[in-house]
C-alpha positions as a Markdown table, in Angstrom:
| # | Residue | x | y | z |
|---|---|---|---|---|
| 1 | Met | 0.0 | 0.0 | 0.0 |
| 2 | Ser | 1.4 | 3.4 | -1.0 |
| 3 | Gly | 1.7 | 6.3 | 1.4 |
| 4 | Thr | -1.1 | 8.2 | -0.3 |
| 5 | Ala | -3.5 | 5.2 | -0.1 |
| 6 | Ala | -2.6 | 4.7 | 3.5 |
| 7 | Gly | -3.4 | 8.3 | 4.2 |
| 8 | Val | -6.7 | 8.2 | 2.4 |
| 9 | Ala | -7.6 | 5.0 | 4.3 |
| 10 | Gly | -6.7 | 6.7 | 7.6 |
| 11 | Val | -8.9 | 9.7 | 6.8 |
| 12 | Val | -11.8 | 7.5 | 5.8 |
| 13 | Cys | -11.4 | 5.5 | 9.1 |
| 14 | Leu | -11.4 | 8.7 | 11.1 |
| 15 | Leu | -14.4 | 10.0 | 9.3 |
| 16 | Leu | -16.4 | 6.8 | 9.8 |
| 17 | Ala | -15.5 | 6.7 | 13.5 |
| 18 | Gly | -16.6 | 10.3 | 13.9 |
| 19 | Leu | -19.9 | 9.6 | 12.1 |
| 20 | Ala | -20.4 | 6.5 | 14.4 |
| 21 | Val | -19.8 | 8.5 | 17.5 |
| 22 | Glu | -22.2 | 11.3 | 16.3 |
| 23 | Ala | -24.9 | 8.8 | 15.5 |
| 24 | Trp | -24.5 | 7.1 | 18.9 |
| 25 | Ala | -24.6 | 10.5 | 20.7 |
| 26 | Arg | -27.9 | 11.4 | 18.9 |
| 27 | Cys | -29.5 | 8.1 | 19.8 |
| 28 | Arg | -28.9 | 8.0 | 23.5 |
| 29 | Pro | -27.4 | 10.1 | 26.2 |
| 30 | Gly | -23.6 | 9.9 | 26.4 |
| 31 | Pro | -21.0 | 11.7 | 24.5 |
| 32 | Ala | -21.8 | 15.2 | 23.2 |
| 33 | Thr | -22.7 | 15.7 | 19.6 |
| 34 | Ala | -20.4 | 17.7 | 17.4 |
| 35 | Ala | -22.6 | 20.8 | 17.6 |
| 36 | Gln | -22.6 | 20.6 | 21.4 |
| 37 | Ala | -18.9 | 20.2 | 21.5 |
| 38 | Val | -18.2 | 23.2 | 19.2 |
| 39 | Gly | -20.8 | 25.2 | 21.1 |
| 40 | Ala | -19.0 | 24.5 | 24.4 |
| 41 | Ala | -15.6 | 25.4 | 22.9 |
| 42 | Met | -16.9 | 28.7 | 21.5 |
| 43 | Arg | -17.8 | 29.9 | 25.0 |
| 44 | Thr | -14.2 | 30.7 | 25.8 |
| 45 | Ala | -11.5 | 32.7 | 24.0 |
| 46 | Ala | -9.1 | 29.7 | 24.0 |
| 47 | Gly | -11.9 | 27.5 | 22.6 |
| 48 | Arg | -12.6 | 30.0 | 19.8 |
| 49 | Ala | -8.9 | 30.1 | 19.0 |
| 50 | Ala | -8.8 | 26.3 | 18.9 |
| 51 | Val | -11.8 | 26.2 | 16.6 |
| 52 | Leu | -10.3 | 28.8 | 14.3 |
| 53 | Leu | -7.0 | 26.9 | 14.1 |
| 54 | Ala | -8.8 | 23.7 | 13.4 |
| 55 | Trp | -10.7 | 25.4 | 10.5 |
| 56 | Leu | -7.4 | 26.9 | 9.2 |
| 57 | Trp | -5.7 | 23.5 | 9.3 |
| 58 | Leu | -8.6 | 21.8 | 7.4 |
| 59 | Gly | -8.6 | 24.6 | 4.8 |
| 60 | Val | -4.9 | 24.5 | 4.2 |
| 61 | His | -4.7 | 20.7 | 4.1 |
| 62 | Phe | -7.8 | 19.8 | 2.1 |
| 63 | Leu | -9.1 | 22.9 | 0.3 |
| 64 | Ala | -6.1 | 24.9 | -0.8 |
| 65 | Arg | -5.1 | 23.1 | -4.0 |
């Protein structure tokens, strides 16, 4: 398996795991949904900075080509 294929497989696995946790959180009480987690992070200045940095990282790595 080449490095690119391994990277794509890793991203797909992370995406599927995130979707599974999101579905589980919506079906029963337990972990927070993605919207609840981002909402909680946006309540503090450090959380807003972390969300901004996460969006910047995603944009640079996936959208800037």
